[in-house]
N, C-alpha and C positions, 0 to 999 in steps of 0.2 A: 826075340818075340816079334820084332818088326825088321823087315829087310829093306823095304823101299818106302820112303815117306814123301808124300806129295804136298806141296804148299802153294796155293794160288796167292799172288801178291800184286798190289798196285802201288805200294810205297806209302799208303796211308798208315796212321798210327796203329789201328787194329791189325792191319796186314803185317806191319813191322813186328808187332808182338807175336803174331803167328809164325813169322819167319824165325824169330829168336827161339820160340818154343820148338819148332821143327828141328832147328839146329841142335838144341839141347837134347831132344829125344833121339835124333840120329847119332849123336855122340854117345849117348847113354847105352843105346842098343846096337851100336856098330852097324848102323843102317846107312844106305845111300840116300841122298836127298835129290828130289826133283822139284824145281821151282818154275812155275809158269805164270805168264800174264795173259789173261783171256780177254779178247775183244769180240763182241757180237756184231755181225754185219747184217742181221735180218732186216729186210725191207729197205736196203740202201741201194742206190744206183751204183753202177760200176765206178763212175767218176768219184762219187762221195766215198765209196768204200776204199778206193785207192788213196785218196787224201787222208782218210782216217787211219789206214794201215801205216802210212808214212809217219803220221803224228804219233801213233802208238809206239812204233819202233823207236822213234826219237826219245820218247819219254821212258819206255820200259827198259831199253838196253842198259842204261847205267844202273837201274835198280837190280836187274838180274846179274850184271857184272859184279856189283857189290856183294850179292849173295854168294857168288862163285868164290870171291876172294875170302869171305868170312868162312866158308866151308873149307877152303884149302888151308886156312890157318889152323883149323881143328883136325885136319887130316880126313875130312869127310868127303867121300866121292859124291860129285854133284853133276847134274845136267840141268840145263835151262832151256826154255822155249817160249816164244810169243805164239799163242794159239789163237788163230783166227777161225771163227765159226759162224754159221748161219743158224745153228741150233740155240736153244736156251743155254745160258751160261752155266747153270748148274749141271746140265746134261753134258756139256763139253768137259767139265771137271771130272765127272764120273766116268766118262768114256776115256779120258786121258789116264785115269787111275787104272782102268782095265787094260788099256793098251800097253802100259809100262809096268804092269804087275805091282802096283803100289798096294801095300797092305795097311796103310794109314793115311788119312787126309787131315791136315791141320789148317784151319781157316780162322780169319778174323770175323767178328760178328757184326761189324759195321764197316762201311767203305764208301767210296765215291759212287756217284751216279752219273749217267750221261753216256755218250758214245764210247768214252775211254774207260768205262768201269770194268772191273773184274768181279767175280762172284763173291760178294761179301754181304753182310747184313742179312736181309730177308732171304737172299739167295743161298746163304749158308743153311738156313732152315730147309729150303727146298732140297739142297744137296743131302743133308742128313736123312731126309725122308726116303730118298731113293738109292742112296749109296749102298753097294754090296760090301763095302769095307768100312771099318770104324772111322768116325769123323770126330776130331777134337776141335771144339770151338773155343776161342779165347778172345778177350777184349784187350784194349791197351793196358788195362789194370790187372790182368789176370793171366800172365804168362805161366807156362808149365815149369814147375821145379822138377828137374830130372831126378833129384834125390827125393823121391816121393816118400813122405812120412806116413800118410794116411789116405785111404781111398774109401769113398762112400758109394754103396750100391743100394738104391731103392728097389724094392721088389713088390710085385703083385701076384707072383706065382705063375705068370704067363710064360709062354715060350720066349718072348722077347726079353723078359726079365731074367729068365734062366740063362740066356746067351750072355747078357750083361754080367750076371753073377760069375759065370765061368771066366769071362774075360777079366773081370775085376780080381778074382782070386789069382789068376795067372800073373797079373800085374803085381799084386802084393807079393807073390812068391818070388818073382824075378827081382823086385826092388827092395824087399824087406819091409814094405809098408804095412801098417796096421789096417785091418778091414773093419769098416762099419757097415752094418746092414740095417735098413729100416723099411717098415711098411707104414704107409699113412692111411688111416681110416678117414675117408671123406665123409664128413658129417652133413654136408649140404643136402643130399637127397632125403634125409630122414627128419629134417626139422619139421615139427608140427604133426608128425605121424603118431597115430594112436598107439602103435606098437613100436615106438622108437627105442625103448629099452631092450626089447628082444632083438630088434634089428642090429642095434649097436653091439650087443653081445656076439651076434653071429658074425658081424664084420670084424670084430677084434679077434675072434677065433680063427677066421679065415686069414687074417694078417699074421697071426702067430704061426699058422701052418706054413705060410709062404716064407717067413723068416727062418723057421726051423729047417725048411728044405735047403735053403742056402747054407745054413750052418753045417748040415750033413755033407754038402758038397765040398766043404773046406777040410773034411777029415783026412783026406788023402794028401792034402797040401801042407807044406811046411811054412806056416804063417806065424808071424811074430805075436799077433794078438787079434782077437775078433770081438766086436761089441755089437749086440743086436738090440733093436728097440721097435716097439709098435707105438706109433704116434697117432694123433688125431688132429684134424684141421683141414685146411685147404692143401691138397697134395704138393703143388709146386712151391708154395710159400713155405710149407713145413720142411720140405727137403732143403731149400736154400737156407732157411734159418738154422737147421741142424748143422749144415756144412759150415756155416759161419761160427756157430757156438762151439763146435768141436775143432775148428781150424783145419778142416779137411782140405787136402791139396788137390784132389781130383774127384769129380762125380762121374760115375759110370752108369749109364742108363740104356735100357732098350727103347727102340722107337716104335714098337708095337706091343700093346698090352690088352688085357681083358676089359670088357665094359660090363655095366650092370650095377645094381645097388651094392653088391658085395665086393666090388673092385673099382679102381679108377683106371682110366685109359692112359697107359704109360706113354703112348705116342704123343698125344697132345700135351701131357704133363711135361714130357722131355723138352718140347719146344718152349714151353713157358719157363722151365728151369734155365734153358740156354739164354733166354732174354733177361732173366732176373739175377742169375748167379754172378758173383764177383770173383769167381774162380773158374778154372777150365772145366769143361764138361765133355766127356767122351760118350758118344751115342753110337749104337750099333743095332742092326736088325738080326733076327735069328739066322739068316743066311750068312752073316759075317763069320759065324763060328762053325760053318759046315766044313 
């Protein structure tokens, strides 16, 4: 399912968790691993850039060497590189993924700042917004378990949600994981509305159609089990709470969704879920499944 996995790292705790997750996934899917340390040289003089480059190499080399050794111990093909760029860090990561045919990026969600930073934390969110390949975000407390037992796919029936559903179904089929499908009816826009009952009924019906569509997509797959629910509340919080209550191992979401009273915006919700979740989140755009 994955052939080449890219992991940016700076040696911080979230980055270390991302590396461990990337190694586990590479081992699970017989993929090769590419580990990079990115440094941004925008608006630096040649002298300062040269000094920064030397500093980065001194710090990053042992980190990348350690990853090489750990990959070798597991028999995982690995390549490493210190990537120097004048572009935004998230753009350098996406470009590196394209240049090396990576089909999955694994990132920590918090990291260092300053001249020696790599793309972590808020930059991870920028990466998942523009990446043409799926991005798995992890924190130091949320490494990926390669023996996935359950996967959660939130849906709003949009193209982005459909892409996430297809990816989640494929993951479940490949790993034997159970699939959970949810739609969250966002009640916020209808509070105080004179027609709130009718609107709520319409929202719930729309949610059921979105969930049923995903269930239909599973019919051709050999899945262990599937559970579907229509929830109500704040979308991001409801998704995170559901994942915790059902001990879900991975949340799979689209980064583009529908807007309007009858749907929530999956894109912004996905970013909120990444910030709130205490477990890994895989995000992807519709183009990821082309």
